[in-house]
C-alpha positions in Angstrom: 142.2 77.1 76.0 138.8 78.7 76.3 137.0 78.5 79.7 134.0 76.7 78.3 135.8 74.2 76.1 135.0 70.5 76.8 137.5 67.8 76.4 136.4 64.2 76.1 138.5 61.4 77.7 138.3 57.6 77.9 135.9 56.5 80.5 138.7 54.6 82.2 140.4 57.9 83.1 137.4 59.5 84.8 137.8 57.9 88.2 141.5 58.6 88.2 140.9 62.3 87.5 138.3 62.5 90.2 140.5 60.7 92.7 143.3 63.2 91.9 141.1 66.3 92.2 139.7 65.2 95.6 142.8 63.7 97.1 144.2 65.5 100.1 147.4 65.9 98.0 145.5 68.2 95.5 146.6 71.7 96.6 143.3 73.4 97.7 144.2 73.7 101.4 141.1 72.0 102.7 143.0 70.8 105.8 143.1 74.4 107.1 139.3 74.8 107.3 136.8 73.1 109.6 133.6 74.7 108.4 132.7 75.7 111.9 133.4 72.2 113.3 136.1 73.5 115.6 133.6 75.7 117.5 131.1 72.9 117.7 133.7 70.7 119.3 134.8 73.5 121.7 131.1 74.0 122.7 130.6 70.3 123.3 128.1 69.8 120.5 130.6 67.2 119.0 132.3 65.0 121.6 132.3 61.5 120.1 131.7 59.5 116.9 128.0 59.4 117.3 127.6 63.2 117.7 130.0 63.8 114.8 128.0 61.5 112.5 124.7 63.3 113.5 126.3 66.7 112.9 127.7 65.7 109.4 124.5 64.0 108.4 122.5 67.2 109.1 125.1 69.3 107.3 124.9 67.1 104.2 121.2 66.5 104.2 119.9 70.0 105.2 122.8 72.4 105.3 125.8 73.7 103.4 126.9 70.3 102.1 123.6 70.0 100.2 123.9 73.5 98.9 127.4 72.9 97.7 126.3 69.8 95.8 123.5 71.7 94.1 125.8 74.6 93.2 128.3 72.2 91.7 125.6 70.6 89.6 124.3 74.0 88.5 127.8 75.1 87.5 128.3 71.9 85.6 125.1 72.4 83.6 125.7 76.1 82.9 127.2 77.5 79.8 128.5 80.4 82.0 129.3 79.5 85.6 129.7 83.2 86.7 126.0 83.6 87.8 126.3 80.4 89.8 129.3 81.8 91.4 127.3 84.8 92.6 124.7 82.5 94.0 127.4 80.6 95.9 128.6 83.8 97.4 125.1 84.9 98.4 124.5 81.5 100.1 127.7 81.5 102.1 126.7 81.8 105.7 129.2 84.3 107.3 132.6 85.7 106.4 134.6 82.6 107.2 132.4 80.3 105.1 132.8 82.7 102.2 136.5 82.9 102.7 136.7 79.1 102.9 134.9 78.7 99.6 136.7 81.5 97.8 140.2 80.4 99.0 139.7 76.8 98.1 138.1 77.7 94.8 141.0 80.0 93.8 143.5 77.3 94.7 141.6 74.6 92.8 141.3 76.8 89.7 145.0 77.6 89.8 145.9 73.9 90.0 143.4 73.0 87.2 144.7 75.7 84.9 148.3 74.6 85.5 147.4 71.0 84.9 145.4 71.4 81.8 146.6 74.7 80.3 143.1 76.2 80.7 142.0 79.6 81.8 139.2 79.2 84.3 138.8 82.3 86.4 138.7 82.2 90.3 135.3 81.2 91.6 133.8 79.6 94.8 135.0 76.1 95.3 131.8 74.0 94.3 131.3 76.2 91.3 134.9 75.8 90.2 134.7 72.0 90.5 131.5 72.0 88.5 132.9 74.2 85.8 136.1 72.1 85.6 134.2 68.8 85.5 132.1 70.1 82.6 135.3 71.3 80.8 136.8 67.8 81.2 133.5 66.0 80.4 133.5 64.1 83.6 130.3 62.4 84.7 128.3 64.7 86.9 127.0 62.0 89.3 130.5 60.6 90.0 131.8 64.2 90.5 129.1 64.9 93.0 129.9 61.6 94.9 133.6 62.2 95.0 133.1 65.9 96.0 130.7 65.1 98.8 132.9 62.3 100.0 135.9 64.7 100.2 133.8 67.3 102.0 132.8 64.7 104.7 136.3 63.2 104.9 137.9 66.5 105.5 135.6 67.3 108.4 136.1 63.8 109.8 139.8 64.3 109.6 139.5 67.6 111.5 137.4 65.8 114.2 139.9 63.0 114.5 142.6 65.6 115.4 140.6 67.9 117.6 137.9 65.9 119.5 140.0 63.7 119.5 138.7 60.5 117.9 140.6 57.4 117.0 141.4 56.8 113.3 139.2 53.7 113.3 136.2 55.5 114.8 136.6 58.4 112.3 136.5 55.9 109.4 133.4 54.3 110.8 131.7 57.7 110.9 132.7 58.3 107.3 131.4 54.9 106.2 128.1 55.5 107.9 127.6 58.6 105.7 127.9 56.8 102.4 124.1 56.3 102.0 123.6 60.0 102.7 126.2 61.0 100.1 124.7 58.7 97.5 121.2 60.1 98.1 122.4 63.7 98.0 124.3 63.1 94.7 121.1 61.8 93.2 119.1 64.7 94.5 121.6 67.3 93.2 121.8 65.9 89.7 118.8 67.8 88.3 118.2 70.3 91.1 117.5 74.0 90.2 118.2 77.2 92.0 114.9 77.0 93.9 116.2 73.9 95.7 118.9 76.0 97.4 118.4 76.6 101.1 118.9 74.9 104.4 117.8 74.2 107.9 121.1 73.3 109.6 120.9 76.3 111.9 123.3 75.1 114.6 125.9 74.4 112.0 125.5 77.9 110.5 125.7 79.5 114.0 128.9 77.5 114.6 130.4 79.1 111.5 129.6 82.6 112.9 130.8 81.8 116.4 134.1 80.5 115.1 134.9 84.0 113.8 135.3 85.2 117.4 136.8 82.0 118.9 139.8 83.1 120.9 142.0 80.1 120.5 141.8 78.1 117.3 143.6 75.8 114.9 141.5 76.1 111.8 140.6 79.1 109.7 136.9 78.4 109.8 
């Protein structure tokens, strides 16, 4: 099947497909990456539920979470996602952030191609999701919401294991981020390339510092 082919499906199936793609069971290996969170915990920046919520809110509103949402949206709206993939690589802050996006993107594409007999090429994760969602004619806004939720949920899960936080406190943090996720999904819907950028400097530095962290559990 051609990469750009679009396949309509009944509306009732959309949420099932998105729940499948962003489930921890979908084989992208997100559990292995912390997006710099491990260093931030080691440095004492994140030490409880409140500091975790603040960190993730900034990451989503002003950092890589926002950029990933915009890149997903751009890929969804593009006839050819390849130039968006180059943008995603250019905006990856540091070697581990790039490796995280490339590895998850390649795993996601491999799973999608096996599932739908398609031939999407490897590309950074948010671009791969946008291209696949376009191919399957999934609603963009819901794809953004599910993708951002999965992004936040994976980092909450990392913090639950490593801070450590209780499961209930972790879920409270995630629930507090729902309005941020909804607002960002709306913002990303029509965003163009000029909207890319960020101001989550401490989070970006955490990604760089993690590269030289002596003892670590996560790959980023």
